[in-house]
Phi, psi and omega in degrees: 000134181292126182294334178292324175293311185287329172296323177290327180293319188303122177062020174294135179264334183224156172228135178260119177237116180049044178082358179247127184276134176230147172275134179283131176256333184211126179226133169230120179292113181302140181223190183294338179270354185270134177251168185304331182267002178281134176288123182249349179212127166239134185215159180227159168213099184067234176277348188274132180235144172228155178217139175237136179268172176297318175307323183281331178264344181294139178080010178307141179268122179282122188257350181110159177053040177077002182259136181237146174252125174280167179305331184282346182100348177296144175260139189228135174210141184254147181224150175244153177291130176291139171250126182255122180262000000 
């Protein structure tokens, strides 16, 4: 698993999938105990819900600037909420 992808996932509050922003509800950083069918991301946008498995994100192609192309062709990018002090 690409460490850039797992680093991007860590503490992400939002995920952009094909230009649509979803709020992350559940994130699991894949590790040696995670199998292809395990859900690693659940996110919502209003009534719309999505879930991605390790198998769906594994092998994602890094395109630069935090953007990844999944095997399905979907574009994915993770965001965290900015904190102002």
